[in-house]
C-alpha positions in Angstrom: 48.1 7.5 -5.2 45.5 4.6 -5.1 47.5 3.2 -2.2 47.5 6.5 -0.7 43.7 6.6 -0.8 43.2 3.1 0.4 45.3 4.1 3.4 43.2 6.8 4.1 40.0 5.0 4.0 41.3 2.3 6.3 42.7 5.0 8.7 39.4 6.9 8.6 37.4 3.9 9.4 39.7 2.9 12.2 39.5 6.1 13.7 35.5 5.8 13.4 35.4 2.2 14.9 37.5 3.7 17.8 34.8 6.3 18.4 32.1 3.8 18.0 33.6 1.9 20.6 34.0 4.4 23.1 30.2 5.9 22.4 29.0 2.3 22.5 30.7 1.6 25.8 29.4 4.9 27.2 26.0 4.4 26.4 26.2 0.8 28.0 27.7 2.3 31.3 25.3 5.1 31.4 22.0 2.7 30.8 23.5 0.2 33.6 24.2 3.1 36.2 21.4 5.1 35.6 18.6 2.6 34.5 15.9 3.8 32.1 14.3 6.5 34.0 17.4 8.9 34.6 18.8 7.7 30.8 15.7 9.2 29.4 16.2 12.6 31.5 19.6 12.4 30.3 18.8 12.0 26.7 16.1 14.4 26.7 18.7 17.0 28.1 21.2 16.1 25.8 18.5 16.7 23.0 18.1 20.4 24.1 21.9 20.8 24.3 22.2 19.5 20.7 19.5 21.7 19.4 21.2 24.8 21.0 24.6 23.8 19.8 23.3 23.5 16.1 21.7 26.9 16.5 24.8 28.5 17.8 26.8 26.8 14.7 24.6 29.2 12.4 24.9 26.4 9.5 28.5 27.2 9.3 29.8 23.6 9.5 28.6 22.8 6.2 29.8 26.3 4.6 33.0 25.9 6.0 33.4 22.3 4.6 32.6 23.9 1.0 34.6 27.1 1.3 37.6 25.6 3.1 38.2 22.7 0.7 38.1 25.0 -2.2 40.7 27.5 -0.6 42.8 24.3 0.2 42.4 23.2 -3.3 43.4 26.6 -4.5 46.4 27.1 -2.3 44.7 30.1 -0.7 46.1 29.3 3.1 45.8 33.2 4.4 41.9 33.0 3.2 41.6 29.6 5.0 43.2 31.1 7.9 40.9 34.3 7.8 37.6 31.8 7.6 39.1 29.9 10.7 38.9 32.9 13.0 35.7 34.7 11.8 34.1 31.1 12.1 35.3 30.3 15.6 34.4 34.1 16.8 31.0 33.9 15.5 30.2 30.7 17.2 31.7 31.7 20.4 29.3 35.0 20.3 26.4 33.1 19.2 26.9 30.3 21.5 27.0 32.3 24.8 24.0 34.2 23.5 22.0 30.9 22.9 23.2 29.5 26.3 21.7 32.6 28.2 18.2 32.4 26.4 18.2 28.7 27.0 18.7 29.2 30.5 15.9 31.5 30.7 13.3 29.3 29.0 14.2 26.0 30.8 11.5 26.3 33.6 8.9 27.0 30.9 9.6 23.7 28.8 6.2 21.9 28.2 7.7 18.5 29.7 5.2 16.3 31.0 4.8 12.6 33.3 7.2 13.6 35.8 10.2 14.6 34.0 10.2 18.5 34.8 11.9 18.5 38.0 14.7 16.0 37.1 15.3 17.9 33.7 15.4 21.2 35.3 17.9 20.1 37.9 20.6 19.2 35.2 19.7 20.8 32.1 21.4 24.1 33.5 24.8 22.4 33.9 24.4 20.4 30.2 23.8 23.8 28.7 27.3 25.0 29.8 28.8 22.7 26.9 26.8 24.6 24.0 30.0 26.4 23.0 32.3 23.5 23.0 29.9 20.9 21.6 29.6 23.5 18.5 33.3 24.0 18.1 34.0 20.3 18.2 32.0 20.0 15.1 33.3 23.1 13.6 36.7 22.2 14.1 36.2 18.8 12.5 35.0 20.3 9.4 38.1 22.3 8.7 40.2 19.1 9.4 37.7 17.2 6.6 38.2 20.3 4.3 42.1 20.2 4.2 42.1 16.4 3.6 42.9 15.2 7.3 40.0 13.0 7.6 41.2 10.8 10.3 42.0 13.9 12.4 38.6 15.1 11.7 36.9 11.9 12.9 39.2 12.0 15.9 38.0 15.1 16.9 34.3 14.8 16.1 33.7 11.0 17.3 36.6 9.7 19.5 37.7 12.8 21.8 34.4 13.4 23.7 33.1 9.9 24.4 36.9 8.9 25.2 36.7 11.6 27.9 33.3 10.3 28.9 34.4 6.6 29.4 37.6 7.7 31.2 35.5 9.9 33.6 32.8 7.5 34.1 35.5 4.8 35.2 37.3 7.4 37.7 33.9 8.2 39.4 33.2 4.6 39.5 36.5 4.2 41.4 35.7 7.1 43.5 32.4 5.5 44.2 30.8 9.0 43.0 29.0 7.8 39.7 25.9 9.8 40.3 23.4 11.4 37.7 24.5 14.7 38.3 28.4 14.0 38.2 28.0 12.2 34.9 26.1 15.4 33.4 29.1 17.6 34.9 31.3 15.0 33.4 29.7 15.7 30.0 30.1 19.7 30.1 33.8 19.2 31.1 34.6 16.5 28.6 33.1 18.7 25.8 35.0 21.8 26.9 38.5 19.6 27.0 37.6 18.2 23.7 37.1 21.6 21.9 40.3 23.2 23.5 42.4 20.1 22.4 40.7 20.2 18.8 41.8 23.8 18.4 45.4 23.1 19.7 45.5 20.2 17.3 44.7 22.9 14.5 47.0 25.4 15.5 49.7 22.7 15.5 48.7 21.6 12.0 48.4 25.1 10.7 51.2 27.2 12.5 50.1 30.7 13.7 46.6 30.7 12.0 45.3 33.3 14.3 48.3 35.7 13.4 48.4 35.0 9.2 47.0 38.0 7.5 44.1 37.3 5.3 40.3 38.1 4.1 37.3 36.3 3.9 34.0 37.9 2.6 31.7 37.6 6.0 28.6 38.3 3.9 29.2 35.7 1.7 29.9 33.3 4.5 26.8 34.2 6.4 24.8 34.3 3.2 25.8 31.0 2.5 25.6 29.5 5.8 21.9 30.8 7.0 20.3 28.5 4.4 22.3 25.7 5.9 21.1 26.8 9.2 17.8 25.8 8.3 19.0 22.6 6.9 21.1 21.7 10.0 18.0 22.8 12.3 15.6 20.7 10.2 18.1 17.8 10.0 18.2 18.0 14.1 14.3 18.3 14.3 14.4 14.8 12.3 16.7 13.6 14.5 15.2 14.9 18.0 11.6 15.2 17.3 11.0 11.6 18.5 12.8 12.3 21.6 10.9 15.6 22.4 7.6 14.3 21.5 8.0 11.2 23.9 9.2 13.6 26.4 5.7 15.4 26.4 3.5 12.1 26.1 5.6 9.7 27.8 7.4 8.9 30.9 11.4 9.1 31.4 11.5 5.2 31.3 10.2 5.0 27.6 12.3 7.9 26.4 15.2 6.1 27.8 14.7 2.7 26.4 13.8 4.5 22.9 17.2 6.6 23.2 19.1 3.7 23.5 17.3 1.9 20.4 18.0 5.0 18.2 21.4 5.3 19.2 22.0 1.4 18.2 20.3 2.1 14.9 22.2 5.1 14.4 25.2 2.7 14.4 24.3 2.0 10.8 24.7 5.7 9.6 28.2 5.6 11.0 29.5 4.3 7.9 27.8 6.9 5.8 29.2 9.7 8.2 33.0 8.4 7.6 31.9 8.1 3.8 30.9 11.7 3.9 33.8 12.7 5.9 36.0 11.5 3.2 34.2 12.4 -0.3 32.4 15.8 0.7 35.3 17.7 0.1 36.2 16.1 -3.0 32.6 16.8 -4.3 33.1 20.4 -3.7 36.6 20.3 -5.4 35.4 18.2 -8.6 32.2 20.3 -8.9 34.0 23.6 -8.8 36.6 22.3 -11.5 33.7 20.9 -13.6 35.0 17.3 -13.4 31.1 15.9 -13.7 32.2 12.3 -14.7 34.7 12.0 -11.8 32.2 13.4 -9.4 29.5 10.7 -10.7 32.0 7.8 -10.3 32.9 8.9 -6.9 29.4 9.3 -5.7 28.3 5.8 -7.1 31.1 4.3 -5.5 31.1 5.7 -2.3 27.1 4.7 -2.1 28.1 1.4 -3.0 30.7 0.7 -0.7 28.6 2.3 2.3 25.7 -0.2 1.7 28.2 -3.2 1.4 29.8 -2.3 4.7 26.9 -1.4 6.7 24.8 -4.5 5.7 25.7 -6.8 8.5 25.2 -4.1 11.1 21.6 -3.6 9.5 21.0 -7.6 9.6 21.9 -7.7 13.3 19.7 -5.3 14.0 16.8 -6.7 12.4 17.4 -10.5 13.4 19.2 -10.1 16.8 17.7 -6.6 18.3 17.2 -8.5 21.8 20.9 -9.5 22.0 22.0 -5.9 21.2 19.7 -4.6 23.8 20.4 -6.8 26.4 23.9 -5.1 26.6 22.4 -2.3 28.2 20.2 -3.8 30.6 17.2 -6.0 30.9 15.0 -2.6 31.1 15.9 -2.4 27.5 15.1 -5.5 25.9 11.4 -4.2 25.3 12.9 -1.7 22.7 13.5 -4.7 20.0 10.3 -3.6 18.0 11.5 0.0 18.1 15.0 -0.9 17.0 13.7 -3.1 14.1 11.8 -0.1 12.9 14.4 2.5 13.0 16.9 0.0 11.0 14.6 -0.1 8.1 14.7 3.7 7.9 18.4 3.5 8.0 18.8 1.1 5.1 17.1 3.6 2.9 19.4 6.2 4.2 22.7 4.2 3.6 21.6 2.8 0.0 21.1 6.2 -1.5 24.5 7.5 -0.6 25.8 11.0 0.3 22.8 12.6 -1.6 22.4 15.3 0.9 26.2 16.5 0.8 26.2 16.3 -2.9 23.6 18.8 -2.8 25.3 21.3 -0.3 28.8 20.9 -1.8 27.5 21.8 -5.4 25.5 25.2 -4.1 22.0 23.5 -4.1 21.7 24.1 -0.4 18.4 25.8 -0.9 17.1 22.4 -2.4 18.5 20.7 0.5 16.8 22.9 2.8 13.5 22.7 1.4 13.6 19.0 1.6 14.7 18.8 5.0 12.1 21.2 5.8 9.3 18.9 4.6 10.7 15.9 5.9 11.3 17.2 9.4 7.5 18.4 9.5 6.5 15.5 8.3 8.0 14.0 11.1 6.8 16.4 13.6 3.0 16.0 12.3 3.7 11.9 12.3 5.1 11.9 15.8 2.2 14.3 17.1 -0.4 12.0 15.6 1.2 8.6 16.4 2.9 9.0 19.8 -0.3 9.8 21.9 -1.9 6.5 20.2 1.0 3.9 19.9 3.7 5.4 22.1 7.3 4.6 21.3 6.6 2.2 18.6 4.4 5.4 16.6 7.6 7.6 17.3 9.6 4.7 15.6 7.4 4.5 12.6 7.2 7.9 11.9 11.1 8.8 12.3 11.7 5.9 10.0 9.3 7.1 7.3 10.5 10.5 7.5 14.2 9.6 6.9 13.4 7.5 4.2 11.2 9.9 2.4 14.2 12.9 2.8 16.6 10.3 1.1 14.4 9.3 -1.6 13.4 13.0 -2.3 17.2 14.1 -2.1 18.1 11.2 -4.7 15.6 12.6 -7.0 17.0 15.9 -6.8 20.5 14.9 -7.3 19.3 12.9 -10.4 17.4 15.9 -11.9 19.7 18.6 -10.8 23.2 17.3 -11.4 22.4 14.3 -13.4 24.2 11.9 -11.1 22.4 8.3 -10.3 23.9 7.6 -6.8 22.5 4.2 -6.9 24.3 3.3 -10.3 26.3 1.1 -8.4 23.8 -1.5 -8.4 24.1 -1.6 -12.2 27.8 -1.9 -12.8 28.5 -5.4 -11.1 30.2 -4.3 -8.2 31.0 -0.9 -5.9 
C-alpha cells in the first residue's frame, strides 16, 4: 500500500512538472514574441476570462471534490454519474450566460493608460473560452475525487499549455505568430482540452451519461454557493493586482508584473499537487471520523510541501534577475516584485493545505469569510499603494494579503478541527 502511495505521489509530481514546463515555455514564448506591452494586454484579458470562468463554475469545483470523493469511497457509482451530469450541465448553461453578459459590458470596462483599444480588440475572442476553461477545472476535480490524481493534473495543468506551445510553434513556422492569433489559439486550445478531458472521463467511467442515478440538486447548490464566494474571493486575491495595475499603469508594467507573478506562483505548484492528492482523503477521513489519521496526513503533506518548494523559493529570492532574463530584457526590472511575491508564497506553502482542510470538512463558511476579508484587504491595499508605488505597491499588498489569509486559515483549522498543520516542525522530519 505504501509503495502504491509513493508511486502515486511520484506520478503526480512528474505530471505537474510537465505542466510547469509547458506553462513556463509558453510564457517565455509569449513574452519574447509580444514584448511587455502586448503581454500586459494579454494578461489583463486572461484575468477577466478567469473571473468569468470562476463565476460560471458556481463554486461547484470544490463541492464536487467533496461529494464525489465520498460517493466514490462508499461505492455509489450511480450518484457519482448523476453528480457529473448535473454539474457539467449547470456549468455550460451558466457559462454561456456569463459570456453574453461579459460581451455586453466589455466596452464599459474602466481600463486606463491606453489599454482600452487593445483589450477590446482581443477580449471578445478570449471570452469564447469561458465554458471550456470552467469545464477543464471541473472535470479535473472529478478525477481527483476518484483517486486519479495524475489524470486530474494532466487535465488541469498539462493539456492546455501543451496545446498552446504546439500552437505557437506552428504559427512560428507559418510566420503568423501575431497577437490576435495567439489569443485565438488560447480559445481553440481550451476548447480542445475540455473536450478531451470529458472524453477521458467517459473512457474511465463507461456510459456515465446513461447510468441511472440521483443526486440532490438543492444540496449541491446549497453547498456550492458559499464555495462560489470562496472561489470568487480567491480569484480576487489572485487578480486584484493585475486589474488595479490595468487601471493605474500602462500595459508594459502590467506585462512585467504578470510575468513576475507567474514565476512566483511556481512555488504554490507544489502545494497544488499536494492538494490534489490529499484533499479527497481529507473528505473521506473526516466523514469516517478518523481524526488522528487526518491530522497526520495534514502535517506530513505540509512538511513535504515546504521541503520540496524551498529550493524554488531560494532561487526567486536570491537570483530573480536570472529567472526574469529568460523572458527578455524588458522584464528584468521586475526582480524586486518577484522577491516580494516570493515572501508571501513562503507563508502559503509553510501552512499547508489549510484551506482545503476547512472546505473538505464542511467548514466552507469559515473559509468564505476568511477569503472575503483577505480579498478586501488586498483590494484596499492595492488601491492605496499602487497609485503611490506602482508595481511594488501591488506586490506588497498581494503578498501581505496572501500571508494574512493563510495565517487566519491555520488558526481556524487549529481551533475548529484541533489540527496543527505545522506540527511537522516539532516532529523531527516531515
